[in-house]
VMD Tcl script that draws the C-alpha trace (Angstrom):
set ca {
  {-42.06 6.18 63.60}
  {-42.37 9.34 65.79}
  {-39.93 11.95 65.34}
  {-38.99 10.87 61.98}
  {-38.89 13.63 59.18}
  {-41.26 13.89 56.45}
  {-38.25 13.15 54.38}
  {-37.09 10.27 56.23}
  {-40.88 8.91 56.25}
  {-40.90 9.19 52.30}
  {-37.45 7.37 52.00}
  {-38.44 4.63 53.83}
  {-41.50 4.02 51.83}
  {-39.45 4.34 48.63}
  {-37.09 2.15 50.01}
  {-39.89 -0.49 50.76}
  {-41.31 -0.14 47.46}
  {-37.73 -0.71 45.78}
  {-37.04 -3.71 47.56}
  {-40.25 -5.36 46.70}
  {-40.81 -3.88 43.11}
  {-37.46 -2.49 42.13}
  {-37.40 1.10 41.00}
  {-34.85 1.58 38.20}
  {-37.26 1.53 35.37}
  {-39.88 3.39 36.88}
  {-40.66 7.16 36.53}
  {-40.70 9.40 39.32}
  {-44.50 9.65 39.02}
  {-45.03 5.73 39.33}
  {-42.79 5.83 42.47}
  {-44.56 8.80 44.02}
  {-47.98 7.24 43.38}
  {-46.77 3.74 44.66}
  {-45.59 5.46 47.94}
  {-48.63 7.74 48.33}
  {-47.16 11.13 47.42}
  {-46.54 13.35 44.51}
  {-43.35 13.62 42.11}
  {-43.22 17.19 43.18}
  {-42.66 16.22 46.96}
  {-39.90 13.58 45.95}
  {-38.50 16.31 43.90}
  {-38.34 18.75 46.71}
  {-36.90 16.25 49.12}
  {-34.29 14.51 46.70}
  {-33.64 16.65 43.86}
  {-34.37 14.22 41.19}
  {-35.11 10.86 40.20}
  {-31.25 10.28 40.10}
  {-31.02 11.88 43.75}
  {-33.51 9.69 45.21}
  {-31.64 6.70 43.85}
  {-28.51 7.56 45.62}
  {-30.54 8.10 48.90}
  {-32.25 4.86 48.51}
  {-28.97 2.92 48.14}
  {-27.47 4.86 50.98}
  {-30.46 3.70 53.09}
  {-30.25 0.14 52.15}
  {-26.75 -0.15 52.76}
  {-27.23 1.30 56.28}
  {-30.22 -1.43 56.82}
  {-27.48 -4.05 55.87}
  {-25.02 -2.69 58.31}
  {-27.84 -2.78 60.91}
  {-28.49 -6.63 59.80}
  {-24.98 -7.47 60.17}
  {-24.47 -5.81 63.57}
  {-27.49 -7.97 64.64}
  {-25.52 -11.00 63.44}
  {-22.20 -9.45 65.13}
  {-23.99 -9.45 68.14}
  {-23.22 -12.84 69.13}
  {-20.21 -12.44 71.34}
  {-18.42 -15.77 70.72}
  {-19.40 -16.13 67.22}
  {-16.65 -16.69 64.67}
  {-16.43 -13.65 62.42}
  {-16.05 -15.90 59.27}
  {-19.08 -18.15 60.10}
  {-21.16 -14.73 60.80}
  {-19.79 -13.20 57.45}
  {-21.20 -16.47 55.76}
  {-24.48 -16.20 57.24}
  {-24.64 -12.32 56.15}
  {-23.59 -13.47 52.70}
  {-26.54 -15.84 52.71}
  {-28.65 -12.80 53.61}
  {-27.24 -10.74 50.94}
  {-28.03 -13.50 48.21}
  {-31.54 -13.43 48.97}
  {-33.52 -12.92 45.68}
  {-35.56 -10.30 47.44}
  {-32.57 -7.87 47.31}
  {-31.51 -8.31 43.92}
  {-33.47 -5.59 42.39}
  {-31.48 -3.21 45.03}
  {-28.39 -4.82 44.23}
  {-28.69 -4.20 40.57}
  {-29.52 -0.52 41.33}
  {-26.41 -0.40 43.42}
  {-24.04 -1.51 40.89}
  {-26.01 0.58 38.01}
  {-25.60 3.82 40.02}
  {-22.32 2.86 41.61}
  {-21.10 2.75 37.89}
  {-22.51 6.10 37.24}
  {-20.66 7.31 39.96}
  {-17.43 5.91 39.05}
  {-18.09 7.83 35.51}
  {-18.34 10.95 37.29}
  {-21.92 11.58 36.89}
  {-22.58 14.58 39.16}
  {-25.94 13.30 40.48}
  {-24.36 9.85 41.51}
  {-20.86 11.08 42.62}
  {-22.35 11.60 46.15}
  {-22.77 8.01 46.66}
  {-18.98 7.42 46.67}
  {-18.68 9.18 50.18}
  {-18.50 6.34 52.34}
  {-19.54 3.54 50.17}
  {-16.40 1.64 50.84}
  {-15.01 3.80 54.11}
  {-18.13 2.94 56.27}
  {-17.96 -0.57 55.40}
  {-14.24 -0.95 56.06}
  {-14.63 0.99 59.33}
  {-17.23 -1.23 60.43}
  {-15.81 -4.34 59.68}
  {-12.40 -3.66 60.50}
  {-13.22 -2.51 63.94}
  {-15.30 -5.80 64.39}
  {-12.38 -8.04 63.08}
  {-9.80 -6.37 65.38}
  {-12.04 -7.04 68.70}
  {-13.36 -10.25 67.81}
  {-10.06 -11.91 66.26}
  {-7.57 -9.82 68.16}
  {-5.80 -8.45 64.88}
  {-4.22 -5.16 64.91}
  {-6.24 -2.45 63.38}
  {-4.25 -2.21 60.06}
  {-4.52 -6.07 59.66}
  {-8.16 -5.88 60.28}
  {-8.74 -3.07 57.87}
  {-7.00 -4.84 55.22}
  {-9.17 -7.98 55.83}
  {-12.25 -5.85 56.11}
  {-11.34 -4.20 52.38}
  {-10.99 -7.88 50.99}
  {-14.13 -9.04 52.50}
  {-16.06 -6.10 51.05}
  {-14.34 -6.42 47.59}
  {-14.93 -10.11 47.59}
  {-18.52 -9.69 48.49}
  {-19.34 -6.70 46.16}
  {-17.64 -8.72 43.39}
  {-19.31 -12.15 44.12}
  {-23.00 -10.28 44.38}
  {-22.14 -8.82 40.65}
  {-21.25 -12.44 39.66}
  {-24.55 -13.71 41.06}
  {-26.46 -11.13 39.33}
  {-24.84 -11.67 35.96}
  {-24.71 -15.67 36.20}
  {-27.23 -16.64 38.50}
  {-24.94 -19.51 39.45}
  {-25.49 -19.57 43.35}
  {-23.37 -22.71 43.86}
  {-20.54 -21.19 42.22}
  {-20.62 -17.70 44.20}
  {-21.22 -19.67 47.54}
  {-18.18 -21.95 46.93}
  {-16.02 -18.93 46.22}
  {-17.40 -16.87 49.38}
  {-16.73 -20.34 51.58}
  {-13.11 -20.33 50.09}
  {-12.54 -16.66 50.82}
  {-13.79 -17.11 54.54}
  {-11.67 -20.17 54.86}
  {-8.39 -18.72 53.71}
  {-8.99 -15.28 55.68}
  {-9.58 -17.55 58.60}
  {-6.59 -19.31 58.21}
  {-4.63 -15.92 57.61}
  {-6.17 -14.51 60.95}
  {-5.37 -17.90 63.08}
  {-1.47 -17.20 62.13}
  {0.42 -15.88 65.06}
  {-0.24 -12.27 65.92}
  {3.29 -11.10 65.13}
  {2.85 -12.52 61.51}
  {-0.24 -10.36 61.01}
  {1.14 -6.95 62.07}
}
mol new
graphics top color blue
foreach p $ca { graphics top sphere $p radius 0.5 }
foreach p [lrange $ca 0 end-1] q [lrange $ca 1 end] { graphics top cylinder $p $q radius 0.2 }
display resetview
């Protein structure tokens, strides 16, 4: 990883550790030891354990957008079939610890906890921008219509991930996601004038 800053190298190591073992219940010292640094260096780069959590979540969200972009690279791929493949990726039990941390910190941000509030910057808009542009290009939707569908897709995805974490009902959430994709696909197959 030439050219990466020490902070980025450290963040990547913490993210990898978080994905494998989870970090929500670990002390800063335990996390530091696991990634080969000191808790003081983590504090230097991230301010606090909570600040580290926010940065871990941001990095994982970015990695997920990269995964989605890889799936989207199929020029003839149907957006909703690609979306279902991405959904299957998100449901991998390997990601569950990070998804729990995401919802925990997201909830703290919504409560106005000063350390968590920075997570709100871009947590919705970055996904809507990415998905909206893709849908507009892939489906020939107006930008406004594509952004509405992107917001719906994001909300359904996060809601069903929360459902999966709470219930473990993979068949149920998969069926709900398939229904959402079906409904959105039918809606975007409507004549262009009806979508504007």
